[in-house]
N, C-alpha and C positions, 0 to 999 in steps of 0.2 A: 763722416757723420750721417750723410745722406744714405750711404750704402748700408750703414748699420740700421738706420730707420727702415730701409726697404727690407732688410733681412728680418728685422723684428716683426714687421707687419706680416711678412710671408710665414714666419714661424707661428705667429699668433693665429693666422688663418688656418694653418695646418692643424694646430691644436683644436681650434673650434670645429673644424671638419671632422677630426677624429672623435671629438666628444659627441657630435651629432650622430655619427655612425655608431658609436657605442650605445647611445640612447635607443637608436633603431634596433640594434642587436639585442639589447636587454628587453625592449618592449616585445620583440618577436619571441624571445625565450620565455616570456611570461604567458604566452599564448592567449593574449587578450587583444582584441582589436574591435574597432567600431563596426566592421562588416560582420564579425562573428557575434550575432545578436544573442544566440543561446547555444550552450554546449561548450565542450572543451576536450582536452585530451582524456580519452577513455569513455566519452559519452557515446550513447547509442545513435544519436543524431545531432546534426548541427542545423541551426536556423541561420541562414546567411542572407546578406543583402548585396546588391550590385549597384554601381553608379548609374543613376538615371532610371533605375527600376523601382516601381512603386510597390511591388509584391516581394515578400520574403520567400526564399526557397529552402525547402527542407532537404537536407542531404543525409540519407539514412545509411548507417554503417552496419545495420543489423542484417547481414547477408549470410545465407546458408552456405557452409563450406562442403567440400567433397566428402569429408568424414562424418557428416551429419551434425557437426557442431555449428554454431553461429560465430561470425567474426568477433562478436562482442562477448563471447564466452571466455572464461578464464584461460583455457588452454591456448587461446589465440590472442591473449592480451598484448604480447610484444608486437605481433603483427599489426594489430589495431592501432596501438599508440605510435608505432613508427610511421605508418601511412598518414595518420592524422597530423603528426608533427611535420612531415614532408609537405603535405598539402597546405598547411598553414604557412610554411616558409615560402612555398611557391607563390601563394597569394600575396604575401608581404613583399616579395621581390628579393628576399635574401639569398635565394638559390638561383633564380633566373636572372638576377641583375636589375630587374624592373618589375613593377606590379603587373600581374597577369590579368588579361581581360576575361570577361565572364565565360565566353564560349571556350576559350583555351583552358581555363581552370576546370571547367566541367569535364573536358577531355582528360585532364590529369586525374580527376576524381575517378572516372571510369577505368582508366589505366590502373590506378592504385588498387581498386577493388579486384581487378583481374589478376594483378601481380600477387596480392594476398591470397587469392584463391589458388593460384599456381603453387605458391609456397606451401599451403595447407595440403595440396594434393600429394606433395612429396615431403610430408612432415617428418617422416622417419629418417629420410636422408639428411634433411637440414635441421632436424631437432628444433622445430619452430617454437615449441612450448617453452623452451629454455634459452633459445638463441635468436628467435625471431628471424630476421634476414641475415644475421651476421655470418652464417656459414655459406652464403651464396659466394660463388667464385666465377671465373671466366667460363668454365665448362657449363655451369648452370645457365649463364647468359646465352651461350652458343646453343644449348638445348632448347631454350625458349625461341631463339631466332629460327632454328631449323623447323620446329613444329609449327610456329606461326606462319612461316613462309608457305607451308603446305596446306594450311587450312584456317589461318587466323586463330582467334581464341577458341573456336570450335575444336580445333585440333590440339591446341596448347593446353586446354582444360579437359580434354577427353570427353566432350559432351555426348557424342554418340555412344561411346563405350559405356559411360555411366548410365545413360538412359536404357541401354540394353540390359545392363546389370539390374536396374530397377525392375524391368519387365520380368526377368527371371525370378525376382523376389516375390512378385505379386501374382504371377500366372502359373497355372498347373501344367507346366511343360518341363521337359527334361533335356534341353539343349545344353551344349557346352558353351560357356562364355567365350573361350578361345576361338571356337569355330565360328561363332556369330560375329565377333569383332574383326575377323579376318576379311569379311566383306559386308560391312554394316549397311551398305546401300542396296543390298539384295538379300534381305532376310527371308527365311523360309515362310511359305504361305501359311503353314500351320501356326507359326508364331504370330504373324500379323493378324490372322483370323481371331485367335484367342484375345489378342490385345484389343482389337476393335470391339469385340463383344464385351470385354471388361470396361472399356471407356464408355460404351453405350449404356451399360447397366448403371454406371455411376454418374451418368449425366455430365460427362466431361467434354462433350462437343458443344460448341457455341455456333451462333448464326454465321453462315459463310457469306451471306449477302451477295451471292452470285446471281440471284434472281429475285423476283418480287415475293416469293414465298419465304425467303430467308431461312432456308433449310439449315439444320444444324449439321455442319460438315467439317468445321475447323476445330481441331483438337486445341483445347484451351491453352493459350500461352501462359496464363497465370499458373495453371497446373504444371506445365513443363518447367516453368521457372522455379516453382516451389521444390521440384525434385532436384534440379541442378544448381539451385542457389543463384539464379540469374533473374534480373528484372525482365519482365515480359517484353519490354521494348528493345532488349538486346538480342532477341532471337530471330532477327531478320536476315541473317546470313543465308544466301540462296542455297548453298550446298547443304546446310543444316535443314532448311525448309524442305529440300528434296528428300532428305532422309526421313523426316517426319511425315512426308506425303504418303509413305507406305501405310500409314494408319488413317489416312483421310480419303477414302474411296470417292466421296462426293465431290472432291476437288480434282479428281484425276482428269488429265488432258493428254492427248497423244503427243502434242508438240510443246506446250507451254507449261511453265511453272506458275500457275495462276495464283494470284494473291487471295488470301482467305476472305478479305473484305474489299469489295470493289464498288465504289459509288458510281463509276462511269458505266456507260452502256457496253464498252468493250475493254479488253486489256490494253494497256498503254504500249507505245512503241518501245519502251524500255523493259518490258516484261521479258525475262530470260527464257530461252528455250530449255528443254530438258537437257540437251547436250551441253549448253553453256553452264547450267547450274551444276552439272556433274563434275565439272572442273573446279575443285575447291581451292586452287592456288590463289594466293593473294596478289593484288596489284602492287607495283613497286612503291607507289606513293603511300599506300596504307602501311606497307612494311617499314618504310623509312620513318613514318610518323611514329609508329609504335616503338621502333628502336631508338628514336630520339627521346621519347618519354623514358625508356629504360636507362639511357645514358644520363638523362637529367636526374633520375632517381638516385643513381650512384654518385652524382655530383653533390648530393646531399651529405656525403661523408664529411665534407669540410665543415658543415654546420652541425651535423649529428654523428660525430665519429664513433660514439658508443652504440649506435643503432644501425648504421649503414656501412657496409664494407667499402674499402677503397678499390674500386674497379674502374678501369679506363676502357671505354668502348670506342672503337673506330667504326663509325657508321658506314663510311665508304667501303671499308674492307668487308663488313658484313653483307652489304648489298652485292659486292662482287662475289662473295662466297656462295650466296644463295640465289643469285640471279637466275640459274637454270630452273628454279622452282616458281619464279615470279612471273606474273603477267605484265606485259608492257603497259605503260600509262595510257589511259583513255582520254579522249577529247570530246568536247561538245559535238553532238551529232549535227550534221548539216541538214537543215530543213529542205526537203525536196522542193523543186521549183513549183510544181503544180499545187502542192499543199500550201506552200507559203503564199502564193499569189491568190489562191482561193480564199484563204483566211483574210488577206488584205482586201480583196474585192467585196466579200460578204460583209466584213466589218464596216466598210464604207457604206454599204447598202443599209445595214442595220442602223447606222448613225444618221445618215441623211434622209432615208425614206421612213424608217420606223421610229427614229429617236424622239421626236417631239411628242408623238402619240403615246409612247411608252412612259415618258417623263410625266406628262399631264395625267395619264391614267393612274400612275403610281401615287402621285400626290393626292388625287381624289380618293382612291381606295384606301390608302393607309390612314388618311384622316378619318374616314368612315370606320375603318377596322379598329382604330383606337377607341372610338366611342362604343363600338360593339363589345370590345373587351371590358370596358368599364361598366357596361349596363347588363351584361349577361354572364351566366355561369360558364365554366370552361366547357361543359358538355354542349352548350348551345352556341358557342362562339363560331365554331366551324360551319354549322348549318346556316346561321345568319349571314356569314361572309359569302358563302356559296350562293345563297339566294340573291344577295345584292349584286354579285358579279354577273350572274346569268341575266338579270334584268337590265343591266347597264353596259354590257360588254360591246354593244353595237355603237356606242357613242364616240369612240375614238377612231379618228381617220388618219390614214397614212398621208405622207406628202406626195402629191402628184409630180411626176417628172416626165421627161420625154419618153414616149413609148411605155409609160408606166403610170396609168391613171390612179388617182387617189381612191382608196377603198377602206372599208372598216378594218381596223387592225386585226380583229379576231378572224376575219376571213383571209387576210393576207398571210397570216401565220398559222391559220387553221387551229386556233385556240379553242379547245373543247371544254375545258374545266379550269377551275381556279388553281388547284394543285393536286398532286397525286402521290400516293405511297408506292405506286407500282411503276416506278421509273423504268425498270428494265423490261417490263412487259407492256409498256405503253406503246400504242401504235406509232411506227416511225414516221407516218405521214401526218401525225397530229402533235400538238404541243399543249402545254398547260401554262397558265399565266406566270406561275412561279419560275418555270423554266425560261420564259421570255424575259423576266426581270434579270435573272442570272446571266442569260446570254447577252443582254444589253451591256451589263457591266463588263462581261468578257470581251465583247466587241470593242469597247472603249480601251481596254487594256491592250488588246491586239494592235489597235491603231497607234497608240502612244508607244508601245513597245517596238513596233517595226519601224515606223518613220522617224521616231526620236529615240535613238539607242539609249537604253536606261537599264539599270540593274534592278533585280527583283525587289530588294528592300526599298530602293528609292521609289519605285512605282507604287508599291502598296502603302507607303507612308507619305505620299504627296499631300501637301496641305491644299485646302480648297482654294486659297488665294494664290495659287502657283502661276496663274496666267496674267501676263501683262501685254500691253500693246504699244507700238511706236506709231503715233498718229501721223508723224511726218512721212514715214515710209510705208505706212499701212501694213506693218508686220506684227506678228504675234510671237511672244516669247514665253517659254515655260521655265520657271525657276525651281530649284530643289537643292537639298543638301547632297553632296557627292559622297558616295560610300568609300572611295579609295584615295582621294587626294589629300585628306586631312592628316596633319601631324599630331601625334599623341591624342587622338580622338577628337581633335578640333577640326571637323570636316568643313570644307569650303562650301559656300553657296554660289551656284552658277545659274546663269540664264542663257538659254539657247533658243534660236529661232525654230519655229515649228510650222508645218504647212497648215492650210486652212482646215482640213478635215480633222486633224488632231486638235486644233483650237476649238472647233465646233464640239467635238466630243467632250472636251474639258468644260466648256460652257454649259452643256447639258447636265453634266455631273455636278457642276456648281449650283445650278438652279435646283436640281433634285435634292442634293444634300442639304442645302440651306433650308428648304421647305420641310424636309423630313425631320431634321434636328429640331426645328421649331415645333412641329406637330408632336413629336415625342417629348418635348421639354427637356431635351438632352443637353446638359452643360458639361459633359465629360471632355477630356482631351481628344477623344476619338471623334467627337461631334464636329471638329473642324477639318477632318480628313476629306480628301477628294473622293476616295472610294469608300463611301458611307453606305454599307450594304446591309439592308434589313435582315433580321434573323428569322428563325422558324416562325411560321404563322404571320409573317410580315411584321414581327414585333421589333422593338428598339434594339439595334445592334449592340453587342457587348464590347466590341473593339478588340477582342482577343484574337491572337494569331492572324493578323491581317494578310500576311503573305499566303497562307493556306486558303483564306476566303477568296482572294483574287484568283488563285489557281483553280479553285472550284468553279468559279464563274467562267473562266477560260475553257475548262473541260466541258461545261454545259454548252457553251457556244460551239465548240468543236463537234459535239453530238448534234446540236440543232442544225448546223449547216451540212451535216452528214459527210464529214471528211472520209476519204476512202479507207477501207479496211484491208489489210494485207491477207495473204493466203492462209495464214494460221490464226487470224482473228484479232490482230492488233490494229488499233487506230492511233494516229499521231495526235496526241494531246500536247499542243505546243507550249513552250515555256519561254520566259522572258529572255534567258541567256541564248536560247535557240533563235529567237527573233533578232537579237542583237547580232549574232554571227551571220544570220541570213542577210540582214541589211548591210552590214559593213563589208562583207565579202563580195556581194553582188555589186554594190556601188563601186568598190575598189576595182573590180575587174572591168567595170564600165568606164570609169573616169581615169583609171591608171594612176601613175605616180603624181600627176599634177593635182590630184584630189586628196593627197595624204593629209595636208594641213587642215583642209576642210573636214575630213573625217575625224581627225583628232579633236578639232574644235566641237564638232557635233556630239562626239562621244563624251565630252567633258573632261578631257585630259589636260590638266594644267601643270602637273609635276612630271619632270622627265622620267622619274622612277616608275610612273604609272601609265606611260604611253602604251605599253603592252601589259598583259597580265603577268608576264614572267620575266621579261628582259628590260634592260635599261642602258644598252651600250651605245645606241645611236639616237640622237634627238629627232631624226627624220622618220623613224620607223613608226608605223601605225598598228593598231590592233588588227586591222584587216590583213596586214602582212603576216602576223602571227597565225591567224586563222588559216591562211594559205599554207603556211609551214606545217600546221597540224594535218591538213589534208594530204600533203606530200608525205609526212611521217607515216600516216595510215597506209599509204600506197607502198612505201618501202617495206613495212612490216608484212603486207600482203604478198609482195614479191618474194620476200625471204621465206615465207611460209608456203610458197608454191601456188598461191591463189591467183597470181597474174602470170601471164606468159612472158618469158624473156624475149622471145622473138618479136612480139608486137610492142614491146616497151623498152626499146634500146636506149632511149634517152633516160628513162628511169633507172635502167640497169647501170648506165654510166655514172649517174649520181650515186647510186648504191655503192659502186666500187670506189668512187672518190671519197665518200663518207667513211668507209672502212679504212681507207688509207690514212685519212686525216686523223682518225681516232686510234689508228693502229689496233683495230679490233677485228675479230673474226665473224661477228654477227651484229646486226643492227640492234637486236634485243639486248645485247650486252652494254650498249652505250647509254649513258644517263639521258633520260628523256629531256631534261632541261637543257643539257649541253647540246644535244642533237638539234633541238628546236632553235637554239642560238645559231648553230652552224647553218641550218637551213635558211633562217632569216637573212644571214649574211650572203649566202649563196645566191639567193634570188636577186641580189643587187649586182651580181657580177655580169660583165658584158657578154661572157661566153654562155650565160644561162638565159633561157627564155622559156616562157610557159604560156600556153593558150588554154582556153576552156571550151568544152563542148557538152552537149546534152547526151545523157545516156539513160535508157529506160531501166527502171528498177524491176528485176525479175521477181521480186517478192510480192508484187501486186498483179492481180488479174487485169486490172485497168491499166491504161497507158499513163503511168506516173513517171515523170522524168526528174532527174537531178543533174547537177553539173559535175563534171569530172575534169581532170587536168592532164594535159599532154605536155611532155617535157622535151626540150632540146638542150643538150649540153655538148658544147664543142661541135663535132660533126655527127653526133649520134642523136637520132630523133625517134620519138614514139610514133607509132603508125598513125595515130589520130592528130598529130601535131599539124596545125594550120589546115585542118580539113573541116 
């Protein structure tokens, strides 16, 4: 009887589970959901919401296709409805197995738009007007994989070729399309000259913002997007930008692929060289991500058998097939020693010497500026503010320290005016008060980011009450939500000890933010954030894109302290993840294995799965070990490409040979980056392996700028610099 009751309960539970699944399935096929606020299958746009987001997001399907039609036009009806159904089921979790987070779903949306554009590009082959995606087969997928590996969606959607075809339609020239597309990155001067003249006459150039005059030198991305059916934000591919640079003479540079809009004084350290941009091959991670989306699309066959064909994709085999075309995975760049320490030292100075004066003056000025804004027209506000600043700038004194007497803040930092629109032509030996304000926030971010490892989103969204103290031990602690340790979005709250200078920076930001929020009368959610940064004209901050705002302040700080510029004009504008790597790697090399637990504790790792960014096989491994493995990986690639001498790197060569044997591979580039890093993480723990660090001068700078490098000993083989 008891067995029967057990079976009865089990069967009843199974029936209830099936009914719940059936309800979910039926609800999904009705294509109605709380998150889909407006729109449906066949609509030109969807208005969608996301958990925790206060703003609705408009997802437009009204995209121009290669044949001149829009995705929402009748000939593309089947393509439109199929991608909309697929996106709906992805969001509901009926294809993915679980509901999809905002960022991932937007990635799926972009992929779906690109796949629809690809189908339309070959509409005659796939008869898309009558069959949609149903005639896609494995050969179609291989064709996508091959072209994507060679140049991303730029190649897969023939963007260069289609733009050249457009030029032939609008220009009085008689070139052959076949001849031009055979070498699209080296178009005839006669063609580019005619194109530039046409774009100029039709006012299609926009401000390049490379200097204070804001010359019109950037070919409008909105215009290019309207021709190619692409959002302007999707035209950032470096190789495509290099192609378009043929029509942007004002942005020409001998060495760099300059960005069209640059708010900083110099190009960043990540600005690609012309040679780097000329290589259009995609990285392995980007290729795998896109192929994973393609695989997921065809998994939709189980839910949408009448719309999506049954195609099984093997991602590993695709990667193996197209590996020769792909670039190896990249890693976070290691901040050079001199640059990292200069940032740290200068940030300490800005906080301890200038901090109080900056905070006090900002509270004073912004309170006065709010009154000026209320009592004066827009045209008079700027004049009144400047007059007030010039009359009172002498009032704020820096903190006197050993060998550094107190002095007026405006003299210490050579502040000549309140703010300027001529940032790029502003004298390098002078500053303006707006720049000082941004630099102060940047200095605080630098200090917290270096001495307390933290992720970008964690830093920019810190609450103002994040600081606590232990009166018994006289220690300060910073608490925040952790970005990676939470399960199902329920992130953990952690508190970690921080040094005095970081605690002092937080206290200054607390005082400043509390006062400013009160002055503005701001009761928004953003009013309680630690990085409460005033907007244009020192007005109340909007709270939008906080990560971008913090990065802007860090950039301003890097300009203010005049970090060195390399030989081709790039300045290192540091980022939170670079500070994180700098701290963890240097401390790990200093304290060794005994400090691993401390490092993990300081980094906020509570879950074994997140001890490292990518691996979880040993509980004793720290993120610092992973960063070391990344550095070794970079050296192995350099050795394989002939950039390092085998004679002087015998230890590295021995490791190279061992890695090839382990993976039964013929080249490092053919090994999965994830698996190689796991292997290297384990290898550094072996008794026959040892590694030392040494300083090496960076030849890319005229100044003496040093970084750390690694010398390897494996068995009896040693690098020349090992233990030297």
